[in-house]
N, C-alpha and C positions, 0 to 999 in steps of 0.2 A: 239756164235752168232757174234764173231769178223769177220769183213769182209763179212757180210751176202749178199748173192745175192738176188735180187728181181725177183720172178717169178710171172708174171701177176700182178705186183703191190703188192705182198704180201711177208711177211717174216715169218720165224718160230721162235718162242720163245723157251726157254730152256725147258719148260713143254710140248712142242708139239703143242701149239696152233698156228694158222696162223692169222696174223693181216695184215690189209691193211691201206691205207690212209683213214682218217676220222673215224677209229675205236677208241674206248676209252680203255685206258690201265692204269694199275697200274705202277707207275714209282718210283724208289727209289735207291739211291746208297747203298753201303754196310752198315751193321748195325753199325759198328764203326764210319763211316763217318757221318751218319745222326743222331747219338746220340740218337738212340731209338725212334725216331719219327715215326708215321704211314706212310704208303704209300701215295703218291700224286696221284691224278686222273687227267688225261690229255687226249687230243684228238691228234692223229697223223696228223700233217699237211702235212709233206713231209719228205722223206728220203734223206739224204745228203751224199756225199762221204767224205773221209778224208779231213781235213782242208788243203787248198792249192792246191787241185786237182780238175779237171773238171769232170762233169758227163760223163760216158761212152756213146758212140754213138750207141753201139750194143743193141738190144732189149733183156733184160734178162740177160745182161753181166755186169751190173753195179755193183760196189763194194762199198757198203753203210756201213759205220761205225757210222754215226751220224743220229739224228732224231730231227726234229723241232716239239715241243709240245705246244699245247695251254692249259694253266693250268686252273684248277678249284680249288677253295678255299673251305675249310671247314669253317662253321660259327665260330668255335672256333679259327681259325687262324687270324681272323681279329678283333675280339671283345671278351671281357671277359664274355659276357652273356651266360649262359648255354642253350644249345639246346638239347632237348630230342631226336629229330629224327637224327639218325646217318646216314641216307641215304640222307640227304638234303645237297646240295652243292650251291656254288655261282660261276656263270660263270665269266669270265674275258676276255677282249680283251688284253691278254698279252701272249707272246710266248717266248720260250727259247730253245736253241739247247743243247741236252744232248747226251751222249754216248748211243749207241743203246743197250749195255749190261745192262742198267739200267731198261729196260722194264721187268716187272715181269709176268703179265698175263693180260687177256683181261676182260673188264667189259663193262657195258652199262649205258649210261647217256642220258636222254631225258627231254624235258620240261613237266612241270606238266600238261598243257592242252592237251598233247597228250596221257595221261594215263587215261584209263577208269576205272581201278580198282586199286587205289593206295595201298590199304591194301594188295592185292595179289602181287602187283609189289614189295613192300618192304619185303615180305616174301621170295622172290626168292633171291638166292645169287648173288652178284656182280651187284646189280641194284641200281642206284642212279637217282636222279631227281633234277631239279633247277627251280626256279621261279624268281630269282633276279640275278643282275650282280653287281659285286664289282670292282671299278676302283682303282688300287693300287697307282695311282698317285694323284688323287683328294681325296682319302680316303672316298669314299661315295658309297652308294648302290643305284641301279636303278632298276626299274621294267622292266621285259622282257615279251613282248606279241608277239603273232604271226603277222606277217606282213599282213596276210589276214584279220585280225581284224580291221586294220586301214582303216576308211571310210571317214574321214573328210579331203580329200585331192583331188586335181584335178585328173581327170582320168588318164592323161598321167603320172604324177608323181606316182600315186598309182600303176599302172601297172609295171613301172620300179623298184619300191620298191619291189613288190611281186615277180617279175621274178628273181631278183638277191639275195634277202635275205629271210631267213626263219623267222627271228625274228627281232623285233624293241626293242631298248633300250630307255627308257624315264623315267622322274621323275614320282613320284606317282601322283602328282597333274595334270600332263598333260595327263595321260592315258584316263580319261573320255572324254576330248576333242578330242583325236585322234579316239576313238571308236565311237564317236557320228556320226550322219548322216551328209552329206555334207552341209556346211554352206555357203550360197550365200548372197552377199550384196543386200539389197532391192533397192539400188539406181543404181548401175552399174552391177549388176548380176554377179559379179566376185566373186572368192573365198575369203573367209574371214579368213586369218590366225589369230591365237589367240592374238599375241601381238598387232596387228593393228585394233582390232575389239572391238566394243562397242555394247551392247545389250539393247534393249528398255525394260524397266521394266514392261511395261503394255502389249504390243503386242507381246513381246518375239522374235522380229525379230532383225537380225544382220545388221549392218552397218559398212562400213569403217569409221575410224575416220576423214579421209580427205574428205569423201563424205558427211559428215553432214555440213549443212549450219547454222551457221558458223562452220568452221572446229574445232574439238576438239584437244586440245593440249596435254591433259592427260586424263587418265580414271578417273572416279569418285573415291573418296577416299573410304576406307573400311566402310561399313555401309550406304553408300549413293547409290542412284540409278540414272538412266538417262532415259528420255523418248523422243521419237522422236517428230517431229513437229506435225504430225497429232494427236498423242495421247495427246500431251500437249494442242492443240486447242480444242480438244473434252473435255478435263478436265475443261478448262476454261468456255466452254459453259455450262457444267453442273453446275459449281459453280455460274455463273450468273443467270441461271434459277432455282436455288435452288433445283435442282433434283440430288444432289450428292448421289450416291448409292455406297455401298461397292462393290468392284469388286468381282465377282464371282471366286472362286478358279479355276485356269487353270489346267486342267488335264495334266499331264506329258505326252508328246508325247512318243510313243512307240520307245525305243532305239534299235539301231542295234548292241549294244554291245553284246559280247558273254554271253550266259546264265551262271548263277552262278552254281557252281559245286553242284551237289545233295548230300544230306546227307544220303540217303537210302542205303541199301545193294546193291552193284553193282552185275551184273550178271557175274559169273565166266565163262570165255570162253578162253580156252588155246590157241586156234588157233588165237584169237584176240590179246592176249598178245604177241605171237610170231610175229605177224604182226606188232605190235607196236615197237617191238625191231628192226625190219628191215626196218622201214620207211625211205624213202630217204629224206635227208635233203639238201636243197639248199645252196651252198657255192659260194661266189663271192670273188675271190682273197683270197682263203684259210679261209674266215670268214663267219659264217652263220648269223651274226647279225651286225647291225650298230646303231649308236645313232641318234635318231630322237626325240629330246626333246625340251626343252624350249629355248635353244640357238642354234637352227638349222634353216637355211634357206631352205625351201622346195625345191627350184629350184636347190640347190646344189646337190640333190640326182641324178640328170640326169648326173652330171659329174662323170665319172668312177674313177677318181683320188681323189675324195673328201675324207677327213679324216673321219673315222668311229668312232673315239674314243669319249667318253663323254667330254663335255666341261662345263666350268663354266662361270661366269659373267665376262665381259671384264672390266678391271681396267682402266677406263677413267676419274676418278674423279681428282679433283685439286691435290690430294696428289701424283699422278703419273705423273704430267705434269712438264715440265721444265719451269722455270721462266726466260725468256730472257729480259734483260733490254732494254727499248726503246732507240733509238739513241737520243742524245741531239739536241734540236731544237733551232736554233738561226737565227736571220735575218742578222748577219754579215757573209760575206763570207769569210772563212778561206782558206788560201793557202793549197794545198795538202801537207800532211806530208812528210818529207824526210826520207831518210834511217836512218839518225842519230836519228830523233825524233820519228820515228814510233815505237810503242811497238811491241815486238815480239808476233807472234800469239801464242795462247795456243796450247797445244798438241792436234793434230787432232785425233779424235777417229778412232782407228784401224791402226794407224801409228806404225812405228818401236819404237817410244818412249813410246808407251802405252803398250808394250808387257812386261810381267813378264818373264825374262829369268830364266829357271830352271836348264838347263844343256847345256854346250858347249863342252862336251867331244868328240863329233863326229867331231869337227872342230879342235881338238888339233893333234899334231904330235904323233908319237909312243914314242918318247923320252920324250916329255912332259907328255904323259899319264903314263909312268913308274915312272917318278919323282912324279907325283900326287899320285900313289899308295903308294909310300914310305912315303910321308908326311901324307897321310890319316892314316897309321898305327901308326905314331908318335904323332897323335893328342890326343890319349886317352891311358890309361893303362888298362881300363876295356875291357876285351876281349868279353864280351857279347854285347858290343855296336858295334863291327864290324860286326855283323850280324842283327843289328836292322834296320828295314826299315826306320823309322822316322829319325834316326841319319844319315844313309847313304844318304838319300835324301837331308837333310840339308847340309851335307858336300859337296856334288856335287854342290849344289846351291851357297855356299859361294866360293868354288874354281872357279866356272864359273864366278861370279862377279869379282873376283880378276884377272882372265884371261882377261876378257873384258876391265878392267881398266889398264891393263899392270902392274899389281902389282905382286910381288913375292909370292911364296906359303908360305913363312914365315909370311906373313901379316894375314893369315887365323887363326882365334881363335875360338874354340868351347867351351870356358868356360862358355859362357852365353847361357842359354836355350831359350832366347827370340830372335825374329827376327822381323824386320821391313819390311812390305809389302808395295807395291807401292800405293795401294788403300785403305789402312786402316790408321787411325789417330794414333792409339796406337800400341804398340808392342804386339805380340801374341807369345805363346809357340808353338815350332815346335813339341814338344812331350808332353804327359801328365805328370803331376808331379808325383813324387814317391808316391806310396800307402803306408800309414802307416800300422803298425801292426794291429791296431784296425779296420781299413777299410778292410784289407785282412780278418781278423776274421769275420767281419759282412757279407762280401761277401760269404765266405765259408759257414757260417751258412744259408744264404739265398739259396745257391745252395743246401745245405743238405735238407732244408725244402721244397723249391719250384721247384727243378730241374733246367731245362733250361729256365724257365719263367723269363727272365731277368727284366721284368717290376716290378715283385714283389721283386726281388733281389735288384733292385735300391731303392725301398722304404725301405728296410731293411738297406741299407748302409746310405742313406740320405744326404750324402755330395758329391756325384758325379753325373753328368749329365748322361743321357742315352748313348750318344756316347762313353764316356770313360768306362762305364761299359761293353759295347759290346766289345770294344777293349781289355779290361783287361781279359775278358772271353776267348777270343781266345788265348791270351798269357798264361793264367793259365791252359787251357786245354792242349795246346801243352807241357807245362812243366810237367804236370802230365803223359801224354802219353810218354814223353821222359824218365821220371823216371821209368815208368813201363817197357819200352823196355830195359833199362839198367839192371833191375832186371832179365828180362827174359834171356838176353844174359849172365848175370853173373851165373844164375842157370844152363844154357845149356839145350839144347833140346835132350833128349835121343832118340836113335833110329830114327835119322833124315831120313833115307832112308824110313823106314816104315811109318813115319808120312807123308812125301811127297807122298808116294804111296797112303795112305788112303785118302789124300786130293784130289787126282786126281779121286779117286773112290767114291766121294761123290755123292749123288743123285742130280738130276737136280733141285729139289725143293729148295736146299740149295745154290743157286747162290749168296745170300746176306750174307752168313756167320752168320746166326742168329739161327741155330739150334745147341742146346747143345747135344753133343755126350757123352753117357755114364755119365749121372749125378749121384752123389752118391745116392744110394737108401735111406739112412737115411734121406736125406734132399730133396727128390723129392716131393715137395709140391708146387702146383700151387699158385702163389702170388695173384690171383684174386678169383678163385672159391674154393680154398682149397683142390682140389682133389689130390690124390696120384697116380693115374693111368692115363697114357696116352701113346700112341704109339710114339708120337713125342713131344719132349720138345723144346720150343723156349725161346730165351733170353727175359727177361722182361725189361721194362723201369724203370727208377730209380724212388724210392719212394714207391715201393711195399714191402710187407713183405718178399718176396723171390726174387731171381734173375732169376726165370724161370717161364714159363707159359705153360699150357697144350696146346694141339693142337687146341682145340676149342677157347680158350681165346686168344691164340697167333695169330690166324688167324683173329679173331674179331678185335684185336687191330691194326693189320697192315692194314687191308682193310677198316675198318669202324671207327677206333679210338674210340672203345667202349669196355669198361671193366666192368663187373659186379662184382665189388670188394666186397667180404665179409669181415666184420670187423675181426680183428685179436685179438683173446682172449689172455689175459696175461698168462693163464695157458698153452696155447699151446706153448708159447715162453719159458716157464720155464721147469724145469725137469718134466717128465710125468712118474709116476710109475704104474699107474692103468688106466683103461678106464674111461673116464669122460663123463658127459653129453654134448651133443652137437657134439659128434664125427661125421665126415662125413659118410654118409651111404656107400659110395663107398671106404672107407678107409680099410686098411687091418685088418683082425680079429686076426692076430698074435699079439705076445706081442710087445708093442711099445718100441722104443729105449728110454733108460733112460735119455739121454741128447740130447739136441737139440741146433744146432748152428745157427738156424735161427734168423736173426736180423730184427728189425722192419723196417729198411730202408737199402738201399744199398749205403753207402757213397761213395764218390769219393776215389781214392787211396790215402793212407797216410793222411787222414783227420779224426780226432777224432770228435765224436758227441758232439756238444756243449750243455750245459744244457739250457733247455727252460723253461720259466715261463708263465703261462697263466694270462693275465691281466683281472681283474674283471670288468673293464669298457667296454671293446670291446670283451671279450671272445676270444682273440687270443693269440697264443703263441708268444713269442719274446725272444731274448737272454738276459742273465743277463747283466745289465747295462742300457738297454732300458726299460726292465721291472724290477722294484725294489721290494724287498721283506723286509718288515719290521721284524727286528729281535726280536721284542717284541710280536707282535700280528699275525705275519705272513701274513699281509695284502699285496697283490700283485696288482700293478698298473703300467701302463706306466708312466715314468717320466714327460712326456709332458701333462699328464691328471691331475696332482696334483701340478704342480708348484715346481718342484725339479730340481735344477742344478746338473747335473751329474758329479760326481768326482769319477774317477776309483779307487782312493785309499780308499774311504769310501763307496763303493757300498755295501760291505758285512756287514757293520755296520750301515746301514741306518735304522732310526726309523721314524715312521709317527708322525704327529704333535700331535695326542692325547696321544701317548705313551711318547713322549718327554715332554709334559705338565704335565704328571703324576709325573715326577721327578722334573721339574723346578718350577711348580705352578705359571707360569706367567699369566695364564688365569683361568677362572672359572673351577671348578671341575665338574660342571654339563655340560656335553657335548651335551645336547639337542639342536638341531638346533632352532634358534630364528624365522626362517621363516616357520617352520613345526607346525603342531598342537601341542598344549601343553597338556600333559597327566600327571596324578598325579604320576603314576609309571614311574620314570625316568629310561630308559633302555639304556645302552651304545650301540653304533652301532656295528653290528656284523662285525667280520673281514673278513668274506667270501662274502662281498657285497661292491659294490662302495660306499654305504652310509657311509663307514668307513672314506672316504676322507673328512675331515672337516678343516676349517680354522678359526683363531681367528678374532674377530670383534674389533672395536675400543673401545667398551664398555666392553671388556674382555669376551664377550660371544662367541658362536660357530655357524657356518653356514656351511651346506653341500657345497662342491665345486660345485655340480650340481645346487643347489638352487641358489647360489650366481651368477654363470655365466649366467643362463637362466633368471634371474630376471633383467629387463632392468634398473631400477633405481639404482642398487647396483654397486659400483666401488671398486677399490683396491688401496691401498696406493703404493704397490709395485707389479706390475703385473708379474714380473719374478718369484716371489715366491707365488703369489696369497695370500698375507698376509695383515692383518688389513683391513678387509671388513668394508666399510662405505657406508652411504647413505641409510640405511634401513628405517630411519624415513621419507624419501621422498616417500615411497610407498603409494598410495592412500588408504584412509580408505575403500573404496568400495571393495578393493581386500582383506582386512582383514575380512570384514563382509560377504563374499560371501561363500555360502555352497559348499564344495568340492563334486563333483559328484561321487567320488570313495570311500572315507571314510565316507562321510556324516557329517563331523564336520565343524564348522564355524570358529573356530580360525585358525591362520596361513594365510599367503599370498599365493594366488592362481595365476595360470597362465591360459591362454586360449589356446585351441587348434588352430593351424594355419589354419585348414581347416573347423572348425565348432565352435559352440558357447559353447561347454563344457568347464568347468573350474574345475581345480584340483591343488592340491599341486604338486610340482615338485617330491618330494620323493614318493608320492602315484603313480604318473605316471610312475616313473622308476620301482617301484615294480610290477606294472600292465603290464609291457612289452611295454609301449609306445615308440614310435621312437623319439630319440633325435638326433639332427644333426645341421649342419650349411649350409646354402644355400647362394650361390653368386647370388644376384638379380641384373640384368642388369640396369644401369642407363643411360637413354637417354640424358637428359639435366643435365650436371654436375653443381650441386649447391655447394655453399660454405659450407653449413651445412651437406652435404653428404660426408663421407669419403670413398674413393675408395680403394680397396685392391686387390691383385691377389693371387690365391691359385691354384696350379696345372693347370695353363694355363687359368683359368676362372678369368675374371676381373669384378668387380662390387662392390655393397654394401653387406657386409657379415652380415647375420642376423641369430640368433639362432632360430631354429624351433622345435616345439614339436608337433607331430601328434599322435592322439589317435589310438586305434587299428582298428577302423572302416576306417581309411584313410591310411593303410599301403601301398596300391598299388596306391598311388597318383603319379602324374607325376613330383613331385618335385625331383630334383637331390640334395640329401643331402650328405655331407661329414661327416663321422663318427667322434666322439670325438677324437679318437686316431689316425686318419688318418693323415699321414705326407706328406709334399711336398718335393721338391728336396733339400731343405736345412735342412731337418730333423725336422722342426717345425710342431707340431701337429695343427689340425684345432682349437682346444680349445686354444692353446697358441697364434696363430696369431690373433684370434678374441679378446682375452683379451688384447693383446698388442695394438690393433688398436683402440678399442672402450671402454675399461674397465679401463684405467689409470685415477686415480683422478688427479686433477690440483695441484700437490704438490708444483710446482714452483711458483704458483700465490698466495698462502695463506697457513698459518699454519694449521694443522689438527684441532685445537680448534676453529680457526676462521672459517673454512669451516663448522664445525658443527653448529657454531652460526648462519651462514648465512642460513643454511638449516632450522634451528628452526625459523628464522625470516620469511622465505617464508611460513612455515607451519602455524604460528601463525598470519600471516598477520600484523606483527608489523612493523611499519615504525618509522624512527628516529624522526620524528615530532610528532608523537602520544605520545611518551613518555613525552614530555614536555607540552602537551596540557592542562593538568589539574593542572599546577602549577610547581613549582621548584622541580625537583626530588631529590635535595640535602636535602629536608626537610623530606623525607620518611625514615622510619626505619622498619625493619622486626619485626613483632610482636613476632617471636619465637627466632630467633638467634640474634636480635638487630643489624644486620649489616646495613650499609648505602650504600653498594656497591653491585650492581647487575645489569645485563644487562636488567632486566625487573622486575617490581613489579606488584603483583596481589592483588586485594581486598580479604580480609580474608572471608568476607561474601558478597555474590552477592547483589548488590544494595547500599552498603555502601562503601565509598571511604575515611574513616578516618584511618582504620587499613589496614596495607599492609603486604604481605608475599613475601619474595624474591623468585627469580627463583628456587634456590636450594630447599628450604623448600617446595615450591609448588609441586615439583615432587617427593618429599620424602614422601608424604602423602600415596601414593599407589605405588607398584612396577609397573611401566609402561614398555613399550617396552625397552629393555636394551640399545638401541642405543640413547634413549632420556636422559639417565642419563649422568652426567658429568664423565670425566675420573676418574679412581679409585684413587683419591688423599687420601681419608680417608676410603676407602672401602677395606676390605680384601677379598680374594676369599671365605672364609667361609660366610661372610656376604652377599656376592653376591649370593652364593648358597641359602641361606635362602630366599633372595628376589625373586630369579627366581623360587623356588619351592613352593612358598606360595600358599595356596589354594584359597585365595581371590583375586588372580590376575585377572584383567579385562583390556580390551583395554582402552587406556587413553581417558579422556573427552575432551582434548584439540582440537581434530581433528574436533569437531563439530563447 
């Protein structure tokens, strides 16, 4: 198709189809260039000659090698949300010039409103439809409606809009206003555009804001209404006459908007379907639609040169304005400044002094250019830098600066990777810093797991921004392809003449080089449907069980980006000696091969599969080092979800806190969480659940990480390790005495669902499958008591959220516990560092506990001395005279006293209320914690 001639505005593709301008086609470069991605869908806008030549004047004698295409996006290209409909596309006002050889075959794309039988349309091959438009610059989706459905416009503007364009692009909130009947002002009888219109809340009539007396400066706030003068007067008369009646409900006037799509079974009419395919679509200057939304002036439609692209709000606030100081005012007349005293004018914008010079090579002589090449080679001993684009750009820039300043080439130095730019305050790097071995390993692990989805790869790395990941991916891929080419050249190509002859004899359907010729019969298994029989085998994208697809799956992937992947069984991947259950029906009946070389994934060249571990908190796989495995109980969790500082030397020997305490005996041997319901049969947390993650408390007890993080009153002495949980005594008594809606027990501290009134224990909610996460709540008025943080681009107050099973589909945007940001910090880590750190710099731990007890007991310093001198008091049991508080031994009597410690030793209370283990051993604490007569403390009353 190179140098194709156009006959009557048509060209022939390699498969024999003829396409013309405004036809929809599949477009794609070769399989190796596009990295296994599906075909792109586009509309032919115009055919173009080779670059640098003019169009031929003879009719039908033009030599066209390029084509301008208007792209369509798939929903998966612009967002991560799954879309079940593989025929749904997103239109775009975006075009690009491509080689004409990239056109594959013809397809059909029309708007949803022009399809009478959508189910029948999607059953036919190569049929697509769209309802929305995506703008790649604003990163926003818009509604697309037919221009004939727009009625709320003056007749002259509406006719021009209908004659030129087939569709109108607008925001979703603007579509009802556009499709409504014509709105006229009741005062001037002129058209009322939406931004300048106010509507009476009683008579439902429209007015210009300037036609109202007095004129309105702004629309009513949300939740408030406005009434016109006649309606207001009528209402006042009703109030004065005491005849106020409730207004009768106003029936909604009949709208001229298009009727909703029916849900019944449509009538199948093949002639109607063929007619819909060949509908004539109006195009004006190569585009069938234009933007007519919230930020459009309707009269601009009459201008044929008006821009048709979507627009956003104009930035006219004080943040984007220039603050020009006012000239000094004085009554004394000063003489005009002379040349010596006059300050030099600042750099005028757009002048020569404001231009950043990048290269002056074109102004150098040939001899100077030759010397420059010699000095450039002498600046580095690393041969790879001589072909680095970033390094060469900076070298030319520094040589140009030296040339403009009349300095010699010897003054140029490339030892520093930093450069100072004219309009930046600090120095910046002209190239990315070197990638460490750990970062390269994490990058290759992400490529192995997620393929070319670089957003997920960036989250695996955690220490690199997205631009650096994209740049490194290009260098890394070129390096792998170069190594593969070296191996191919070293191995040699046998029978080169025969190979070249066979390549010339390839069928026309293999113009993209993605058909596998003569695949090995032993491994001919489709990576999607697991079939073994196919007339044509196609190359498969990365991440499947095999590297080939059958004809049906290969076509569906390329055209519709749809694969019906069957799960790969482990016994299929291992040796097969006999026929097993679940064998595909279309598989061969002969004896199976004894060995199979099918791998679960198709890794990049020369990359070994890194071991993956599944985290028990988020149920996602991760490389060793980010997901830790306890060598004692084999508990697996992300390091950021249990407060572990990663040390690459001790990753393999890491032990969880419970296993470590079994050896050191630093805390209680009873590992039951103090915030969960207490049961007689103490059972250790299972190693196959996130409930195994526990942390010691200041009273030598244990608390689940989940319970401590999602309980607002609890803090940590060291948030980096989530150790020494404190503040449990500040939990209100109501939370201890509330019945859990899941387990039905009253003991333990409960939490409330963020969307309803259900209350439950955190551990019960986790076992029941409730949703745990963190929400960034926007803060309008920044108060001093609200701490603002930023996570993955969202800024606001971070709050822990627990949603029960009935609210799984709520509109809350929650970040998972193990979800990480660009710096590699998990959401749980960031929340604890921001909101869970105890004020260790303000007071000692024992003093903080005493202050919490004072708040609970409502004891003030003056109340201790109100009944006499406290120095005369002595504990009835231990005979001590020193205690922060004395209690009467018998209520109503004040002669005998009991000290603070003896008072709480009468019954085992909440462990956090006990003093630190000065005289208590772990065995004694175990007896206190597991005693059957334990009950909530009486002090809270």
